[in-house]
N, C-alpha and C positions, 0 to 999 in steps of 0.2 A: 118775683118780676113774672108779669105776662106780658106776651106780644100778640096783638089781633090785628090781621090785614084789612083794612078797610077798603083798598084800592091797588091795582097796579099788580096784580098777581099773575095774570096771563096774556098781559102786553104791556108795550110802552103807553103810560098815560095814566092818569088820574091815582099816582103814587100818593100812599096814605097809610100812617101805621099809628096804633094806638098802644103806647106803652102803660104798665100800668103796677104799681106796688099796692100795699095796703090800704094805703092813706093818698095817694097820688096818681094823677092819669095826665099823661103828655101826649100830645100828637105830635108826629114827624111827618111834615109836609102833608098837603092838603090839595091836590091839584086836580085838574080836569082832563079828560081824554079828549082831545082834540080833532073829533070825527067831524062831520056834516052837521051833527046836533052835537053839542057839548055835552059828554058822560060826566056826572059826578059820583064821588066816591060815597060808601056807606055813611050814614048819619051818626053824630054821637050829640046827646044835648049839650050845650055851650056851659050850662050851671056844672057838669060832671068835671070840665077840664080845667085843669090848674097850670097849663102852660102849652103853648104852640111853637114848635121850632121849623125854619125853613131853611132847606140846606142851600139853595139857589133860586134864583127868580125866574125860572121857566115856567110857563102856564101848567104844564103837566105835575109840576110839584107846588104850584101856589094858587092856582086859579078858582080854587074852591073855597080857601081860607078866609075870604071876608064873609061867608055864611056864618062864620062863629060870632060875628060882631053885631048881629042883629039887634040882641037883646043885652049883651053882656061884653065888658071890658077884660078880653085873658090877655095876659102878659105874652108877647111874642119877641122870641130870642131869634137874632141872626144878624150877619155881617154889614156894615155900613152898606157895602157896594150891592148886597142882595136887598137892602130895604129900598134903596133909591132906584134900582132897576125893577123890583117888584112894583114899586107904585106906579113906575112910567109902563110897564106892560099890564098891569090891571086895568089901568084907565083905558088904554088905548082899546083891551079885551071888550070894555063896556060899550065904548065908542062904536066897533066894527062890529058886535054879535048882533047876527040877525034874528037870535033866538032870547027867550025869556033867561035872564038870569034870575037866581034867586036871593040876588042883593045888589045895591046901587052904589052910586058914588060916596054917599055918607058911610056905608059900611067900610068901603075901601079908607076912608080918612079916618074912621074909627080905628081899623086894624093899624093904620100907619102910625097913629098917634099913640097906639100900646107897645110900640117896641123898644127892646132893651137891648142895645148893641153889644154885642160879642164877637171879637176877632178870632181868628184861628189862633190855637196855643192858649186861649182862655180858658178858665174852669169858674163855674156860678153853681147854686143849687136850685131846683124847682122840687120844693117838698122833700120827699123822700130820697130825691135822686140827686148824685153829684154829676153834673155834665161837663164835658171838655169838647171843644170844637177844635180839629185838624183839618188843614188845607186838602182841598180835593182833588184838585189840579183840573176840574171841568171848565168853569166859566169864571171872569171875575167875580169874586165874592165868594165863591162855593164852599161848603166844608161838609166834612164828616161829622158824625156825633158819637162819642163815647158816654153812655149812662151807666152809672154804677150807684146799686141801690144798697141800703142800709147793712144788707146781709153781705155784700161786697161782691155780689154777682155783677159782672160787667158785659155789657151789650153795645156792639159796633153797628152803626147804620152809615153805611157808604155814600148814600144819596147816588149822584150821578159822580163818576168818578173816573180819572185819566191818570195813568202811572207815569206818563213821559213829559219831558220837558218840550213845551212849544215856546214859540216867539213871543208870546203873551204871558205866558203863565209856567211856574214851576211846576213839576209832577207831585203827585199827591203825596202827602205823609203817611207813611206805612209802619210808622214806630206806635203800634197798638199796645205793646206790652200784653198781660195775660187777657185772653177773653174767654167768657162762658158762651157767647152765642154772637153771632154776625149776621146781620142782613145785608145781603150785597146786590147790585144790579148786574144783569146778565145781557145788556144789549146786544153785544157783538160776541157772544159766546160761539164759538166755532169759527168765527171769522177773524183773518188776521189784517192789520191796516198796511200799506205800504212802509217802507222806509221813508222817514220824514224829510231827511235831507235829498234824497231822489226825487221825491215826490215835487219840493219846492222847485228845483232845477227844471223838470218837466214843464212845470206849471209858468214859469219864466219864460222858458223856450216857446210854449205855444203862445202866449201873449204876444212876445216880440215877434214871432210868425204873422201874427194878424196886424199887429201895429204898422210893422216895416212894410206892408203890402197895403197901405192906405185905410184899414179896417178900424173897426170899434170893437172894445172888449166890453161885454156886459158881465158882471160877476153878481149873480143874485146870492145875498147872503143873509143870514141870522143877524137882526140888528144888535144883539147884546152877545159880543164876544166874537162871533165868526168874521163879521165884517172887520172887527180891527185887527185880529189875526193876520186877515188879508193883506190890509195895509202896511202891517209891519215887515211881512214877507217883501211886499214892493218895494218898502223903504229899504230893508236890507239888502237887497239887489239893485239899489239905485237905478231905479226906473226912470227913464229919463224922457216919458211921455207925460202929458196932464193925467191926474188921477182925480176922480169925485167921487165924493161919500153923499148919499143922498137918503131921503126917508128918513124914519126913526134913528138910524145908524148916527146921525149927527148928533141929536139930543143924547143918545147914548156913548158917545166920543166924548161930549163935554162933562158927562159924569166921571168917565173913566180918568179923562185929564187932570181933574181934580184928586183924584187917589192913584196918581202915577205910581206913589211909593209902594203900592201892594202888588204892583207887577213883577214880572221876572227880570225885566230890564225897562223901567222907567223913560229911560232915555231914548230908547228906540221908538217907544210910542211917542214920546214928545216930537221925536224928527218926524215919524210918520204923520202924525195929526197937522204938522206944520207944513208937510210936503201936500197936502190934499188940498181941495178947494171944494164947495159945494154951492149948487145953484140956488138962488134965490126965489126963482119963480117958475112958471111954465115957459115963459119967453126965453130964460137963460138954458132952461134944459133943453129946448130945442137948440140954442145957439151953439151949446157944447158938442153938439153931435155934427157938427160941419169940418172939424177936424179929427185925425186919430186919438183916442184917447181911452182910457179904464175908466169904468163905472162901477162903484161897489154899491149896492143898493138891496134893500129887503124888499119883498119878503123872499126868504133864503128858498122857498118850494114854489115859488112864483104864484101864489096865491091870492097876492093882492099888492098893494105899495106900489113906489114908483118904480119898481123894476118892472110892473107890468107896462107901463108906459114904454120905457127904454125897448122892452122886448118887442112891442109891436113895432117900434120904429127901426130897429136893428134885426128883425128876423129875415127880411125879405133878400137880403143882399149876403152873397156866400163870401165876400172879404170878411166879413163882420164874424166874431166870437160871441158864443154865451156859454161861460164856463160854470158849472154849478159845482158850489164848493161845501154844501149842508146835505146832510141826510133827508132824502125825498121819501115821506110816508106814501105807501102804495095807493095810488088815485089821486093825487095831487096833480096839479098842472107840471111841476117840474119832473115827477116820476114819469107822466104820460109822455112827456117831450124826449126823455131819454129812451123810452121803450117803442115810442112810434115815430119820432120826428116832427109830430105835429104840435100847434099849439093854438089853443082856443080862442078866438078874436071874436067878440061880439056874437058869441053863439055858433059859431061855426069852426070847425077844424081846419086849419090850414097847414100846409107845409112849411116847415122850417128850412130856408135856404143857407142860413148862417151856418157856421161851423160850431157844434155841439159837443161839449166833452164835459165828464165829471171827474173832479178830483176830490179823494177821500181824504179831508182835511178834517176828522174826527176829533171830538172833544170826548170821547169815550174810551176808555181801555179796550184794546183788543183781545183776541182769546189769550194769548200768551200773558198778556198783562194780568187778565182775570185770574190765571192760574197763580202768578205770582202775588197777587193779593191773597188768594186762597194759603197758600204758604205761608204769607206773613200772618193771618190769623191764625194758623195754628191748627195741630191735631186735637188740642182740649175743647174746640170751640163746636157747639152745633152751628151749622150754616144753613141759614134761608135764601134760597134765591127768588128773588122778583125782577119786574121791570124789564121784561124780555118775552120775545115769543116762546111757545111752550116746546116747540122743537129744539131750539137753540139752547134753552137752559135743561133739557133732558141730556143734550150732549155733555155740558159743562158738569151736569150733576153724574153721570156715568163715570166721567174722567177723574172726577174729586175722590167718588167713592173707590174705584180701583186702586187709587193712590193710598187709602186709607181714612180719609175725610169724613166726617158726618155731614152730609150735604142731603137738602132737601128742596123740592120745590113747594109753596106755600100754597093754601087754599083760601078763598076768599071768604071772610067772617068767621075763619077758625082760630081760635085762641091755643098759642102754645106757651106752656110754662116753662120758665128758665130757671135751673138750680132745682 
């Protein structure tokens, strides 16, 4: 078994891995780097590929995959929710991208029609490889992958992983069995997340402090997963003010409602979805701002979407609140807001008078979670780190090596032999 890293080696973005045996080549994720100009992984001719596996729908893991479907139909393996969310996000990416992408809607359609649904816990074969999916706990539908070749060598690819239970999802399945190698993310190496229960209570208290003083709360949130985690928290605490969901989070929520049995607590999500409303147009968006309310809307980093409209309406009054709950990539409007207290409106930086706070509702494992995952992987496996900033990966690598694990950061386009 050989592994080559096509992207995602030195940063969060464009995750892409090639795994090959003597007769079979499989792609694990094929994403874009969501910079000002989208960045793509190294390319492999489609005719050489026997199968593509997508671990979850986020564009940094899926955004380049349609490129393989320009000239060939390659079997695509993913969960039901990942299929539906990938279709939603890729079409939105095509619609909104201001730059040339090497594929169009027809390639997305070809890719979606090539799907073969596999859910967590199921096993299947791609050529020489036996493949098993495990829950990763990251977003709805997300999975980890274990590949076993004909010689019995076993490789784990975690994709993006969260080891703790959230309102929406169970934590990752860490029952790996014997492994010879593992590829794992390191997004939050060296960083711990706050206690979830305590964080929820602080979040709810801040929301009530705004609402009880006649303010409105905007919660910019990722449309897939995070927005729905937030409304589940609001429902669990029986929020007694109007709650609105807007933008693509509405369509994503409708998809999730169809598959609520796949959630940790489908009943909670159904109650949460029944509690919220969504505006039917711009007139209604303006009307809901006349009274105290909570608005959950993408984009989570305030780069676009209906959250920008609400931000411009609410930012000028100190009684309002803007509570960020998603990771903020450096240089994005949300990141600039947190660092400077300013927001760009029609090209001009304006001071935000509303209360601005960030709540770390991460869907990635924190440092102690990553250490726990390494312990579950075991001493016998070679561990490869990716999907993280170099300085953070160095910390995790050093800690793992001190404990006796074989752990290394990977190099772009370098091929590693397993077994």
